[in-house]
Backbone of each chain as ProteinMPNN parsed JSONL, in Angstrom:
{"seq_chain_A": "MRRYCLVARIRPDRAEEYRARHAAVWPEMLQALHESGWRRYSLFLAPDGLLVGYVESEDLDAAQRAMAATAVNARWQAQMAEFFVSDDARPDEQFVRLDEVFDLADQREKAGLT", "coords_chain_A": {"N_chain_A": [[41.634, -1.349, -96.989], [41.492, -3.943, -94.422], [40.44, -6.954, -93.871], [38.651, -8.744, -91.433], [38.347, -11.435, -89.033], [36.685, -12.484, -86.025], [36.082, -14.44, -83.116], [34.023, -15.579, -80.523], [32.232, -16.969, -77.589], [29.02, -17.471, -76.581], [26.679, -17.828, -74.052], [24.701, -20.671, -74.762], [22.232, -20.882, -73.751], [21.094, -18.059, -73.439], [20.879, -17.129, -76.04], [18.709, -16.368, -77.53], [18.113, -14.139, -76.379], [20.501, -12.353, -76.416], [20.489, -12.178, -79.073], [17.983, -10.789, -79.536], [18.793, -8.156, -78.177], [20.85, -7.375, -79.985], [19.187, -6.558, -82.209], [18.669, -4.073, -82.127], [20.783, -2.285, -81.392], [22.01, 0.294, -79.449], [22.027, 3.932, -80.825], [23.941, 5.36, -80.194], [25.976, 3.664, -79.68], [26.356, 2.507, -82.214], [27.136, 4.723, -83.457], [29.85, 5.457, -82.408], [31.249, 3.046, -82.955], [31.372, 3.589, -85.872], [32.839, 6.002, -86.028], [35.097, 5.077, -84.565], [36.365, 3.56, -86.56], [35.226, 1.058, -87.508], [34.077, -1.073, -90.176], [31.354, -2.382, -92.21], [30.729, -4.301, -90.338], [29.797, -7.182, -89.192], [27.747, -9.537, -87.144], [27.36, -12.995, -86.337], [25.652, -16.013, -85.379], [25.696, -19.108, -83.953], [23.735, -22.064, -83.15], [25.052, -23.487, -81.092], [26.205, -21.565, -79.568], [28.558, -20.233, -80.701], [29.914, -17.251, -81.676], [30.516, -15.274, -84.328], [32.324, -12.554, -85.705], [32.626, -10.397, -88.386], [34.611, -8.074, -89.728], [35.667, -4.798, -91.264], [38.545, -2.754, -91.472], [40.805, -0.223, -91.481], [42.958, -0.602, -89.509], [42.504, -2.726, -87.219], [43.511, -3.197, -84.721], [43.858, -0.475, -83.919], [41.299, 0.495, -84.361], [39.833, -0.839, -82.339], [41.065, -0.015, -79.88], [40.4, 2.682, -80.038], [37.564, 2.368, -79.597], [37.378, 0.962, -77.32], [37.923, 2.949, -75.543], [35.993, 4.508, -75.378], [32.904, 6.016, -73.493], [30.526, 5.016, -74.005], [30.934, 2.586, -74.731], [31.97, 0.894, -72.653], [29.477, 1.002, -71.218], [28.015, -0.687, -72.85], [29.279, -2.897, -72.954], [29.359, -3.831, -70.407], [26.527, -4.548, -69.888], [26.511, -6.867, -71.863], [27.956, -8.818, -70.69], [26.998, -10.72, -69.217], [26.08, -12.592, -71.097], [28.094, -13.852, -72.345], [30.382, -16.769, -72.173], [32.803, -16.907, -70.933], [33.276, -15.257, -67.514], [35.382, -13.729, -66.979], [36.67, -11.9, -68.462], [35.951, -8.611, -70.244], [33.263, -8.616, -72.461], [34.226, -7.518, -75.045], [36.98, -7.999, -75.075], [37.176, -10.54, -75.141], [37.001, -11.67, -77.867], [38.499, -13.4, -80.337], [40.972, -13.215, -82.86], [40.96, -14.766, -86.125], [43.037, -16.241, -88.317], [43.367, -14.917, -91.798], [43.021, -16.96, -94.706], [42.267, -16.987, -97.147], [41.04, -15.032, -99.979], [38.799, -14.018, -102.105], [38.846, -11.811, -103.74], [41.279, -10.671, -103.668], [42.796, -12.776, -104.492], [41.897, -13.075, -106.995], [42.585, -10.591, -108.25], [45.499, -10.969, -107.85], [45.542, -13.04, -109.851], [45.162, -11.803, -112.14], [42.72, -11.686, -113.051], [39.565, -10.24, -114.063]], "CA_chain_A": [[40.994, -1.667, -96.062], [41.704, -5.112, -94.199], [39.35, -7.937, -93.324], [39.096, -9.571, -90.057], [37.186, -12.24, -88.538], [36.595, -12.591, -84.532], [35.094, -15.45, -82.541], [33.868, -15.794, -79.223], [31.235, -17.937, -77.253], [27.92, -16.952, -75.646], [25.714, -19.143, -73.298], [23.489, -21.045, -75.865], [20.583, -20.678, -73.36], [20.755, -17.005, -73.65], [21.186, -16.942, -77.458], [17.795, -15.605, -77.892], [18.05, -12.55, -75.474], [21.595, -11.963, -77.392], [20.039, -11.889, -80.556], [17.072, -9.706, -79.416], [19.37, -7.105, -77.795], [21.619, -6.931, -81.047], [18.449, -6.273, -83.372], [18.545, -2.929, -81.923], [21.778, -1.712, -80.811], [22.038, 1.813, -79.22], [22.681, 4.357, -81.962], [25.211, 6.0, -79.738], [27.004, 2.55, -80.052], [26.773, 2.448, -83.816], [28.087, 6.074, -84.001], [31.059, 4.98, -81.763], [31.747, 1.939, -83.963], [31.938, 4.06, -87.073], [33.931, 6.865, -85.673], [36.323, 4.257, -84.562], [36.792, 2.881, -87.659], [34.71, -0.136, -87.96], [33.205, -0.695, -91.361], [30.946, -3.352, -92.61], [30.726, -4.995, -89.142], [28.371, -7.847, -88.867], [27.913, -10.747, -86.097], [26.912, -14.344, -86.843], [25.682, -16.64, -84.058], [25.26, -20.382, -84.183], [22.976, -22.566, -82.084], [25.862, -23.806, -79.762], [26.752, -20.189, -78.767], [29.59, -19.63, -81.283], [29.526, -16.121, -82.179], [31.53, -14.879, -85.3], [32.239, -11.249, -86.183], [33.42, -9.984, -89.476], [34.717, -6.316, -89.881], [36.824, -4.648, -92.03], [39.303, -1.565, -91.022], [42.23, 0.032, -91.99], [43.615, -1.018, -88.672], [41.695, -3.068, -86.244], [44.069, -2.75, -83.248], [43.336, 1.176, -83.646], [39.685, 0.647, -84.035], [39.435, -1.428, -80.944], [41.634, 0.904, -79.121], [39.523, 3.76, -80.039], [36.251, 1.912, -79.324], [37.467, 0.695, -75.675], [38.381, 4.298, -75.029], [34.538, 5.393, -75.432], [32.053, 5.637, -72.543], [29.351, 4.177, -74.56], [31.325, 0.87, -75.162], [32.138, 0.423, -71.355], [28.23, 0.62, -70.588], [27.556, -1.64, -73.636], [29.98, -4.197, -72.834], [28.896, -4.282, -68.941], [25.406, -5.189, -70.127], [26.713, -7.746, -72.502], [29.135, -9.758, -70.076], [26.249, -12.01, -68.639], [25.642, -13.325, -71.94], [29.518, -14.569, -72.731], [30.682, -18.042, -71.354], [33.559, -16.48, -69.682], [33.138, -13.762, -66.919], [36.815, -13.32, -66.501], [37.051, -10.422, -69.03], [34.827, -8.056, -70.738], [33.132, -9.351, -73.732], [35.033, -6.899, -76.403], [38.332, -8.507, -74.842], [37.139, -12.076, -75.351], [36.929, -12.275, -78.989], [39.839, -13.931, -80.719], [40.955, -13.314, -84.262], [41.241, -16.001, -86.919], [43.938, -15.825, -89.677], [42.835, -14.949, -93.14], [43.58, -17.784, -95.264], [41.664, -16.98, -98.617], [40.333, -13.972, -100.232], [38.712, -14.232, -103.689], [39.179, -10.527, -104.718], [42.576, -10.563, -103.652], [43.686, -13.849, -105.355], [41.434, -12.791, -108.605], [43.665, -9.631, -108.887], [46.706, -11.582, -108.147], [45.768, -14.018, -111.079], [45.036, -11.048, -113.412], [41.111, -11.786, -113.474], [38.802, -8.778, -113.603]], "C_chain_A": [[41.149, -3.22, -95.752], [40.395, -5.933, -93.592], [39.68, -8.698, -92.337], [37.726, -10.415, -89.569], [37.489, -12.717, -86.983], [35.631, -13.788, -84.215], [35.148, -15.565, -81.232], [32.507, -16.811, -78.908], [30.236, -17.283, -76.254], [27.339, -18.264, -75.265], [24.485, -19.286, -74.252], [21.906, -20.768, -75.094], [20.128, -19.267, -73.313], [20.954, -16.354, -75.033], [20.165, -16.134, -77.889], [18.025, -14.259, -77.59], [19.197, -11.955, -76.126], [21.145, -11.422, -78.455], [18.971, -10.71, -80.652], [17.846, -8.252, -79.373], [20.17, -6.399, -78.934], [20.739, -6.555, -82.453], [18.185, -4.844, -83.109], [19.407, -2.306, -80.945], [21.69, -0.013, -80.565], [22.462, 2.863, -80.238], [23.78, 5.13, -81.605], [26.556, 4.922, -80.0], [27.484, 2.438, -81.496], [27.522, 3.45, -84.166], [29.338, 5.667, -83.578], [31.742, 3.865, -82.705], [32.371, 2.748, -85.277], [33.03, 4.942, -86.825], [35.238, 6.396, -85.221], [36.888, 3.605, -85.422], [36.562, 1.565, -88.037], [33.726, -0.04, -89.049], [32.741, -2.414, -91.608], [30.967, -4.507, -91.331], [29.452, -5.897, -89.056], [28.768, -9.034, -87.91], [26.936, -11.648, -86.443], [26.674, -15.146, -85.585], [25.032, -18.189, -84.559], [24.453, -20.911, -83.059], [23.575, -22.937, -80.85], [26.334, -22.669, -79.229], [27.984, -19.761, -79.43], [29.112, -18.488, -82.006], [30.681, -15.574, -83.07], [31.249, -13.525, -85.712], [33.077, -11.189, -87.505], [33.436, -8.338, -89.464], [35.495, -6.389, -90.852], [37.075, -3.076, -91.703], [40.438, -1.468, -91.505], [43.147, -0.604, -90.981], [42.833, -1.591, -87.558], [42.169, -2.652, -84.964], [43.692, -1.434, -82.844], [42.328, 1.403, -83.472], [39.147, 0.134, -82.813], [39.86, -0.85, -79.97], [40.688, 2.077, -78.582], [38.089, 3.413, -79.395], [36.356, 1.703, -77.873], [37.733, 2.054, -75.075], [37.032, 5.095, -74.74], [33.684, 4.991, -74.059], [31.063, 4.517, -72.972], [29.753, 2.428, -74.537], [31.434, 0.217, -73.777], [30.535, 0.204, -70.827], [27.525, -0.485, -71.252], [28.162, -3.135, -73.14], [29.436, -4.598, -71.165], [27.597, -5.005, -69.125], [25.726, -6.48, -70.94], [27.266, -9.004, -71.879], [28.261, -10.909, -69.758], [25.89, -13.092, -69.77], [26.999, -14.318, -72.59], [29.525, -15.856, -71.802], [31.758, -17.548, -70.394], [33.321, -15.14, -68.838], [34.366, -13.313, -66.526], [37.199, -12.026, -67.12], [35.872, -9.637, -69.762], [34.825, -8.705, -72.193], [34.182, -8.96, -75.032], [36.245, -7.571, -76.215], [38.339, -9.982, -75.093], [37.255, -12.463, -76.769], [38.589, -12.573, -79.559], [39.854, -13.844, -82.359], [41.54, -14.486, -85.026], [42.232, -15.387, -88.054], [42.96, -15.813, -90.991], [43.446, -16.005, -94.099], [43.197, -17.747, -96.804], [40.83, -15.879, -98.788], [40.062, -13.916, -101.626], [38.976, -13.048, -104.333], [40.519, -10.46, -104.55], [43.398, -11.439, -104.504], [42.861, -13.592, -107.096], [42.29, -11.582, -109.227], [45.002, -10.186, -109.027], [46.786, -12.392, -109.644], [45.367, -13.46, -112.397], [43.674, -11.073, -113.956], [40.727, -10.527, -112.942], [37.309, -9.007, -113.604]], "O_chain_A": [[40.962, -3.936, -96.736], [39.511, -5.408, -92.915], [40.758, -9.284, -92.243], [36.531, -10.143, -89.688], [38.542, -13.319, -86.771], [34.631, -14.07, -84.874], [36.249, -15.659, -80.689], [31.86, -17.334, -79.816], [30.607, -16.655, -75.262], [27.408, -19.361, -75.819], [23.598, -18.469, -74.5], [20.823, -20.539, -75.631], [18.921, -19.072, -73.166], [21.172, -15.146, -75.132], [20.471, -15.178, -78.602], [18.118, -13.36, -78.426], [18.927, -10.817, -76.511], [21.381, -10.256, -78.772], [18.98, -9.858, -81.541], [17.667, -7.368, -80.211], [20.253, -5.172, -78.991], [21.281, -6.312, -83.531], [17.416, -4.316, -83.912], [18.999, -1.856, -79.874], [21.339, 0.775, -81.444], [23.601, 2.577, -80.608], [24.549, 5.576, -82.457], [27.698, 5.2, -80.366], [28.645, 2.313, -81.886], [28.436, 3.348, -84.984], [30.099, 5.47, -84.525], [32.89, 4.059, -83.103], [33.533, 2.626, -85.665], [34.121, 4.712, -87.347], [36.287, 7.022, -85.375], [37.938, 3.02, -85.158], [37.354, 0.911, -88.716], [32.776, 0.742, -89.052], [33.427, -3.399, -91.336], [31.289, -5.654, -91.641], [28.311, -5.466, -88.889], [29.921, -9.462, -87.87], [25.814, -11.296, -86.805], [27.495, -14.98, -84.683], [24.103, -18.343, -85.352], [24.448, -20.264, -82.012], [23.012, -22.839, -79.759], [27.011, -22.853, -78.218], [28.605, -18.889, -78.822], [28.165, -18.535, -82.792], [31.783, -15.428, -82.542], [30.106, -13.226, -86.059], [34.092, -11.869, -87.653], [32.493, -7.578, -89.243], [35.993, -7.395, -91.356], [36.16, -2.254, -91.652], [41.095, -2.417, -91.933], [44.137, -1.17, -91.445], [42.426, -0.703, -86.81], [41.527, -1.94, -84.192], [43.279, -1.17, -81.715], [41.978, 2.27, -82.672], [38.132, 0.596, -82.291], [39.186, -0.995, -78.95], [40.324, 2.386, -77.447], [37.55, 4.262, -78.685], [35.497, 2.214, -77.155], [37.714, 2.064, -73.844], [36.969, 6.101, -74.033], [33.749, 3.856, -73.587], [30.867, 3.429, -72.43], [29.051, 1.429, -74.378], [31.034, -0.941, -73.665], [30.333, -0.729, -70.051], [26.677, -1.171, -70.682], [27.55, -4.196, -73.015], [29.153, -5.768, -70.908], [27.494, -6.086, -68.544], [24.981, -7.38, -70.552], [27.104, -10.104, -72.407], [28.686, -12.041, -69.987], [25.494, -14.225, -69.499], [26.81, -15.361, -73.216], [28.782, -15.96, -70.827], [31.648, -17.742, -69.183], [33.188, -14.06, -69.413], [34.394, -12.437, -65.662], [37.884, -11.181, -66.544], [34.787, -10.217, -69.794], [35.756, -9.133, -72.876], [34.76, -9.752, -75.775], [36.773, -7.84, -77.294], [39.394, -10.599, -75.241], [37.619, -13.622, -76.966], [39.606, -11.993, -79.178], [38.945, -14.304, -83.049], [42.51, -15.109, -84.594], [42.152, -14.258, -88.538], [41.993, -16.558, -91.15], [44.648, -15.797, -94.265], [43.808, -18.45, -97.609], [39.953, -15.639, -97.958], [41.014, -13.773, -102.394], [39.348, -13.123, -105.505], [41.059, -10.083, -105.59], [44.41, -11.087, -105.11], [43.369, -13.966, -108.153], [42.635, -11.54, -110.407], [45.661, -10.01, -110.052], [47.761, -12.399, -110.395], [45.22, -14.093, -113.443], [43.395, -10.616, -115.065], [41.138, -9.889, -111.972], [36.543, -8.091, -113.303]]}, "seq_chain_B": "MRRYCLVARIRPDRAEEYRARHAAVWPEMLQALHESGWRRYSLFLAPDGLLVGYVESEDLDAAQRAMAATAVNARWQAQMAEFFVSDDARPDEQFVRLDEVFDLADQREKAGLT", "coords_chain_B": {"N_chain_B": [[22.509, -7.154, -102.107], [23.228, -9.798, -99.945], [24.587, -10.896, -96.764], [26.774, -13.449, -95.723], [27.495, -16.079, -93.091], [29.74, -18.864, -92.912], [30.508, -22.014, -91.325], [32.868, -24.551, -90.974], [34.894, -27.482, -90.025], [38.252, -28.22, -90.162], [40.929, -30.604, -90.131], [43.07, -30.341, -87.441], [45.756, -30.886, -87.882], [46.395, -30.783, -90.43], [46.194, -28.251, -90.899], [48.293, -26.273, -91.877], [48.746, -27.201, -94.333], [46.681, -27.045, -95.323], [46.096, -24.325, -95.496], [48.363, -23.453, -97.019], [47.368, -24.393, -99.467], [45.364, -22.9, -100.154], [46.225, -20.448, -100.436], [47.065, -20.25, -103.052], [44.759, -20.492, -104.815], [43.278, -22.238, -107.652], [43.284, -20.457, -110.743], [41.018, -20.993, -112.344], [39.185, -21.959, -110.67], [38.629, -19.551, -109.008], [37.34, -17.961, -111.063], [35.143, -19.517, -111.346], [33.984, -19.149, -109.158], [33.267, -16.403, -109.145], [31.82, -16.237, -111.339], [29.772, -17.707, -110.62], [28.34, -16.094, -108.48], [29.417, -15.184, -106.298], [30.729, -13.112, -104.017], [33.17, -11.04, -102.345], [34.332, -13.067, -100.805], [35.864, -14.551, -98.173], [37.988, -16.557, -96.407], [38.769, -17.921, -93.091], [40.652, -19.248, -90.547], [41.098, -20.914, -87.432], [43.448, -22.039, -84.83], [42.359, -24.424, -83.878], [41.088, -25.634, -85.798], [38.905, -24.596, -86.503], [37.092, -23.321, -89.317], [36.088, -20.5, -90.963], [33.966, -18.983, -93.067], [33.544, -15.858, -94.779], [30.944, -14.418, -96.991], [29.509, -12.744, -99.532], [26.222, -12.22, -101.514], [23.994, -12.156, -103.836], [22.198, -14.075, -103.828], [22.655, -16.825, -102.052], [21.917, -19.661, -102.057], [21.585, -20.011, -104.736], [24.042, -19.264, -105.727], [25.522, -21.265, -104.673], [24.509, -23.618, -105.84], [25.113, -23.024, -108.46], [27.745, -23.091, -108.312], [28.081, -25.976, -107.599], [27.584, -27.054, -109.665], [29.718, -26.953, -111.45], [32.666, -28.211, -113.199], [35.066, -27.653, -112.434], [34.79, -27.296, -109.55], [33.996, -29.86, -108.748], [36.536, -31.086, -108.931], [38.248, -29.586, -107.382], [37.054, -29.924, -104.662], [37.186, -32.577, -104.298], [39.952, -32.711, -103.786], [40.218, -31.346, -101.561], [38.82, -32.8, -99.552], [40.116, -34.63, -98.112], [41.141, -32.725, -95.956], [39.077, -32.18, -94.189], [37.184, -32.869, -91.291], [35.062, -34.472, -91.345], [34.613, -37.141, -93.315], [32.113, -37.781, -94.53], [30.951, -36.118, -96.546], [31.265, -34.118, -99.524], [33.532, -31.412, -98.977], [32.284, -28.911, -99.622], [29.919, -29.187, -98.902], [29.822, -29.385, -96.279], [29.771, -27.11, -94.967], [28.244, -24.989, -92.661], [25.497, -22.549, -92.48], [25.458, -19.772, -90.339], [23.227, -17.544, -88.56], [22.741, -14.194, -89.043], [23.063, -11.831, -86.721], [23.616, -9.029, -86.153], [24.203, -6.039, -88.087], [26.212, -3.394, -88.729], [26.006, -1.372, -90.971], [23.501, -2.041, -91.692], [21.932, -1.092, -89.273], [22.714, 1.327, -88.718], [21.536, 2.622, -90.931], [18.883, 2.399, -90.436], [18.778, 3.718, -88.096], [19.045, 6.2, -88.927], [21.475, 7.323, -89.222], [24.344, 8.454, -90.861]], "CA_chain_B": [[23.72, -7.894, -101.772], [23.252, -10.346, -98.69], [25.832, -11.311, -96.321], [26.744, -15.131, -95.142], [28.706, -16.773, -92.661], [29.707, -20.468, -93.091], [31.541, -22.66, -90.401], [33.391, -26.017, -90.883], [35.968, -28.043, -89.318], [39.356, -29.125, -90.616], [41.672, -31.415, -88.993], [43.973, -29.241, -86.968], [47.204, -31.475, -88.347], [46.531, -30.52, -91.659], [45.98, -26.79, -90.897], [49.131, -25.789, -92.634], [48.743, -27.499, -95.572], [45.315, -26.352, -96.038], [46.646, -22.66, -95.588], [49.215, -23.388, -98.156], [46.556, -24.853, -100.731], [44.371, -21.716, -100.422], [47.06, -19.241, -100.93], [47.05, -20.277, -104.57], [43.721, -21.488, -105.501], [43.222, -22.596, -109.183], [42.427, -19.394, -111.292], [39.778, -21.507, -113.168], [38.199, -21.981, -109.44], [38.483, -18.162, -108.874], [36.578, -17.629, -112.032], [33.796, -20.204, -111.303], [33.108, -18.716, -107.784], [33.06, -15.084, -109.357], [30.678, -16.373, -112.425], [28.392, -18.178, -109.84], [27.821, -14.931, -107.701], [30.097, -15.324, -104.745], [31.48, -11.994, -103.947], [33.723, -10.742, -100.877], [34.532, -14.471, -100.157], [37.094, -14.866, -97.503], [38.041, -17.773, -95.488], [39.474, -17.684, -91.741], [41.269, -20.496, -89.713], [41.692, -20.971, -86.285], [44.273, -22.974, -84.659], [41.801, -25.817, -83.795], [40.508, -26.082, -87.051], [37.822, -23.93, -87.149], [37.212, -22.642, -90.49], [35.066, -19.548, -91.032], [33.798, -18.155, -94.431], [32.395, -14.852, -95.158], [30.536, -14.24, -98.275], [28.227, -11.786, -99.827], [25.933, -12.735, -102.779], [22.565, -11.888, -104.136], [21.226, -15.539, -103.19], [23.825, -18.005, -101.619], [21.37, -20.771, -102.497], [21.766, -20.086, -106.342], [25.415, -19.2, -105.919], [26.062, -22.718, -104.193], [23.889, -24.487, -106.726], [25.865, -22.872, -109.483], [29.043, -23.497, -108.257], [28.21, -27.151, -107.444], [27.364, -27.671, -111.018], [30.814, -26.66, -112.441], [33.361, -29.199, -113.177], [36.119, -27.429, -111.615], [34.504, -27.232, -108.11], [34.335, -31.348, -108.166], [38.072, -31.579, -108.974], [38.751, -29.021, -106.073], [36.462, -30.532, -103.479], [37.769, -33.997, -104.363], [41.384, -32.685, -103.163], [39.959, -30.941, -100.286], [37.98, -33.628, -98.824], [40.843, -34.98, -96.777], [41.527, -31.927, -94.88], [38.098, -31.978, -93.471], [37.135, -33.643, -90.024], [34.203, -35.479, -91.506], [34.61, -37.928, -94.525], [30.844, -37.937, -95.074], [30.204, -35.389, -97.422], [32.105, -33.07, -99.971], [33.824, -30.156, -98.118], [31.394, -27.822, -99.731], [28.307, -29.418, -98.46], [29.674, -29.424, -94.86], [29.72, -25.715, -94.372], [26.859, -24.606, -91.992], [25.181, -21.315, -92.326], [25.143, -19.009, -89.174], [22.494, -16.439, -88.497], [23.396, -12.97, -88.777], [22.421, -10.962, -85.665], [23.908, -7.816, -86.235], [25.086, -5.506, -89.238], [26.417, -2.243, -88.581], [25.5, -0.634, -91.711], [21.882, -1.705, -91.909], [21.241, -0.725, -88.087], [23.21, 2.592, -88.965], [20.603, 2.958, -92.011], [17.651, 2.434, -89.954], [18.677, 4.677, -87.146], [19.291, 7.578, -89.708], [22.726, 7.827, -89.083], [24.867, 8.838, -92.289]], "C_chain_B": [[23.488, -8.571, -100.194], [24.5, -10.833, -98.065], [25.617, -12.671, -95.443], [27.779, -15.47, -94.374], [28.708, -18.201, -92.603], [30.675, -20.921, -92.245], [31.351, -24.048, -90.953], [34.449, -26.53, -90.003], [36.983, -28.98, -90.059], [40.097, -29.701, -89.65], [42.917, -30.542, -88.658], [45.649, -29.615, -87.413], [47.312, -31.298, -89.753], [46.399, -28.826, -91.984], [46.907, -25.982, -91.896], [49.174, -25.834, -93.97], [47.517, -26.889, -96.412], [45.159, -24.921, -96.409], [47.339, -22.557, -96.902], [48.542, -23.488, -99.509], [45.809, -23.628, -100.818], [45.268, -20.533, -100.722], [47.371, -19.067, -102.515], [46.203, -21.319, -105.219], [43.68, -21.161, -106.953], [42.641, -21.29, -109.764], [41.066, -19.646, -111.969], [38.682, -21.733, -111.898], [37.626, -20.601, -109.175], [37.448, -17.637, -109.948], [35.28, -18.202, -111.718], [32.951, -19.575, -110.014], [32.672, -17.219, -108.166], [31.707, -15.295, -110.235], [29.593, -16.87, -111.597], [27.84, -17.485, -108.801], [28.235, -15.07, -106.711], [30.95, -14.118, -104.991], [32.229, -11.67, -102.54], [33.856, -12.048, -100.222], [35.728, -14.684, -99.687], [36.984, -15.887, -96.723], [38.878, -17.565, -94.338], [39.753, -18.918, -91.146], [41.691, -20.229, -88.437], [42.582, -22.064, -85.836], [43.793, -24.522, -84.244], [41.173, -26.278, -84.787], [39.105, -25.587, -87.443], [37.83, -23.04, -88.214], [36.071, -21.763, -90.683], [35.029, -19.149, -92.394], [32.795, -17.035, -94.274], [32.046, -14.735, -96.518], [29.37, -13.394, -98.647], [27.818, -12.298, -101.359], [24.377, -12.13, -102.831], [21.559, -12.95, -103.598], [22.198, -16.58, -103.203], [23.305, -19.064, -102.162], [21.734, -21.134, -103.886], [23.275, -19.882, -106.296], [25.949, -20.604, -105.757], [25.73, -23.581, -105.295], [24.75, -24.284, -108.055], [27.292, -23.616, -109.524], [29.178, -25.162, -108.144], [27.92, -28.014, -108.838], [28.543, -27.432, -112.117], [31.933, -28.017, -112.116], [34.724, -28.968, -112.382], [35.943, -27.49, -110.013], [34.625, -28.764, -107.749], [35.688, -31.591, -108.222], [38.657, -30.881, -107.577], [38.25, -29.648, -104.611], [37.182, -31.825, -103.487], [39.028, -33.942, -103.576], [41.268, -32.16, -101.767], [39.488, -31.728, -99.017], [38.942, -34.218, -97.544], [41.526, -34.292, -95.742], [40.237, -31.56, -93.992], [37.737, -32.909, -92.33], [36.316, -34.701, -90.386], [34.428, -35.863, -93.058], [33.087, -38.093, -95.396], [30.36, -37.398, -96.382], [31.426, -34.651, -98.281], [32.152, -31.907, -98.953], [32.711, -29.024, -98.264], [30.104, -27.937, -99.33], [28.626, -29.495, -96.928], [29.653, -28.251, -94.106], [28.251, -25.533, -93.809], [26.708, -23.29, -91.975], [25.006, -20.736, -91.014], [23.962, -17.812, -89.473], [23.083, -15.087, -88.348], [22.075, -12.246, -87.715], [22.419, -9.417, -85.512], [24.517, -7.323, -87.292], [25.089, -4.04, -88.88], [25.855, -1.054, -89.477], [24.077, -0.505, -91.831], [21.553, -0.896, -90.707], [21.681, 0.991, -88.129], [22.066, 3.578, -89.732], [19.284, 3.264, -91.302], [17.445, 3.372, -88.689], [18.958, 5.97, -87.585], [20.536, 8.241, -89.711], [23.437, 7.834, -90.504], [26.596, 8.548, -92.028]], "O_chain_B": [[23.587, -7.785, -99.252], [25.437, -11.172, -98.788], [24.663, -12.939, -94.714], [28.927, -15.261, -94.764], [27.677, -18.771, -92.245], [31.758, -20.337, -92.291], [30.311, -24.615, -91.287], [34.842, -25.734, -89.15], [36.749, -30.118, -90.467], [39.992, -29.402, -88.46], [43.664, -30.104, -89.533], [46.576, -28.813, -87.301], [48.351, -31.672, -90.298], [46.493, -28.306, -93.096], [46.418, -25.139, -92.649], [49.503, -24.915, -94.72], [47.395, -26.461, -97.559], [44.429, -24.414, -97.26], [47.007, -21.747, -97.768], [48.939, -22.883, -100.505], [45.641, -23.35, -102.006], [44.758, -19.618, -101.368], [47.795, -18.056, -103.075], [46.464, -22.366, -105.812], [43.975, -20.061, -107.421], [41.535, -20.956, -109.338], [40.191, -18.797, -112.138], [37.471, -21.686, -112.116], [36.412, -20.407, -109.111], [36.671, -16.779, -109.53], [34.294, -17.469, -111.794], [31.73, -19.509, -109.869], [31.723, -16.765, -107.527], [30.671, -14.689, -109.963], [28.459, -16.465, -111.855], [26.941, -18.011, -108.145], [27.362, -15.122, -105.844], [31.739, -14.034, -105.931], [31.69, -12.183, -101.56], [33.481, -12.131, -99.053], [36.666, -14.97, -100.432], [35.867, -16.184, -96.3], [39.889, -16.92, -94.615], [38.866, -19.755, -91.315], [42.574, -19.395, -88.239], [42.489, -23.105, -86.487], [44.506, -25.525, -84.248], [40.656, -27.392, -84.694], [38.376, -25.982, -88.352], [38.508, -22.016, -88.135], [34.974, -22.308, -90.56], [36.117, -18.957, -92.937], [31.648, -17.106, -93.834], [32.958, -14.98, -97.307], [28.327, -13.432, -97.996], [28.624, -12.67, -102.212], [23.772, -11.717, -101.841], [20.453, -12.76, -103.091], [22.537, -17.162, -104.234], [24.099, -19.67, -102.883], [22.108, -22.256, -104.228], [23.794, -20.62, -107.134], [26.725, -21.088, -106.581], [26.624, -24.304, -105.736], [25.077, -25.279, -108.702], [27.792, -24.38, -110.351], [30.221, -25.689, -108.53], [28.004, -29.229, -109.02], [28.421, -27.638, -113.324], [31.992, -28.647, -111.06], [35.353, -29.861, -111.815], [36.915, -27.72, -109.293], [35.2, -29.092, -106.711], [36.07, -32.449, -107.427], [39.392, -31.496, -106.804], [38.989, -29.802, -103.638], [37.838, -32.065, -102.473], [39.306, -34.851, -102.793], [42.082, -32.463, -100.895], [39.681, -31.437, -97.837], [38.623, -34.254, -96.356], [42.249, -34.793, -94.88], [40.351, -30.692, -93.127], [38.161, -34.035, -92.594], [36.58, -35.82, -89.949], [34.423, -34.995, -93.93], [32.965, -38.432, -96.573], [29.594, -37.974, -97.154], [32.53, -34.598, -97.739], [31.21, -31.498, -98.274], [32.293, -28.352, -97.321], [29.269, -27.033, -99.364], [27.632, -29.684, -96.227], [29.546, -28.224, -92.88], [27.249, -25.886, -94.431], [27.645, -22.645, -91.505], [24.167, -21.394, -90.399], [23.887, -17.266, -90.574], [23.94, -14.918, -87.48], [20.852, -12.157, -87.82], [21.568, -8.719, -84.959], [25.468, -8.001, -87.681], [24.007, -3.471, -88.734], [25.369, -0.025, -89.009], [23.446, 0.538, -92.0], [20.857, 0.088, -90.959], [20.954, 1.814, -87.573], [21.737, 4.726, -89.436], [18.656, 4.29, -91.563], [16.347, 3.746, -88.277], [19.12, 6.868, -86.76], [20.734, 9.4, -90.076], [22.931, 7.063, -91.32], [27.398, 8.737, -92.942]]}, "name": "protein", "num_of_chains": 2, "seq": "MRRYCLVARIRPDRAEEYRARHAAVWPEMLQALHESGWRRYSLFLAPDGLLVGYVESEDLDAAQRAMAATAVNARWQAQMAEFFVSDDARPDEQFVRLDEVFDLADQREKAGLTMRRYCLVARIRPDRAEEYRARHAAVWPEMLQALHESGWRRYSLFLAPDGLLVGYVESEDLDAAQRAMAATAVNARWQAQMAEFFVSDDARPDEQFVRLDEVFDLADQREKAGLT"}
């Protein structure tokens, strides 16, 4: 399982509504994420609109493709678009992946620590 | 175990050196983090210097206090200070916590999905 960090920007004036919508994501969406290979997926939000996603997956490219192919994702992203700073793309296409530069468990294993 | 997201900013012109330093963190530092209650701790870096930390802990306040009390952390943070945008505080005091707005596993459990 690999670890991934994704960042995007939502409109700060819509942050509270974004938060409320994410407190009760459609069960069909939760199921599609799971079946598409998303694990330990969490979203975090800063007051300025910075949105950070953390997710683990065997292969996030494949998990994103699988999710993009579902009908429920298209419906969800259409409703989320208005919260994002850019209107140029679907929200799920606006997330930028960051590089992992440190992982405690990996380095403990390499260092022979248990 | 709770999930936390922390963000800070490092100098973009020092990003490659920051990355190199974090590819081989001192074993004593790895051990102190573990003993202080840091779990699944990863750092991710954007080209513009945005630094994102993901960590799980029973209580991150307590884990941060325990870490701050170690001698190895003081040595490490003194060496890291020059990479951060602000010189006003130790790097480990510059991280801002973001609010979690979504967690897949939590919501799947609440929705009765297995």
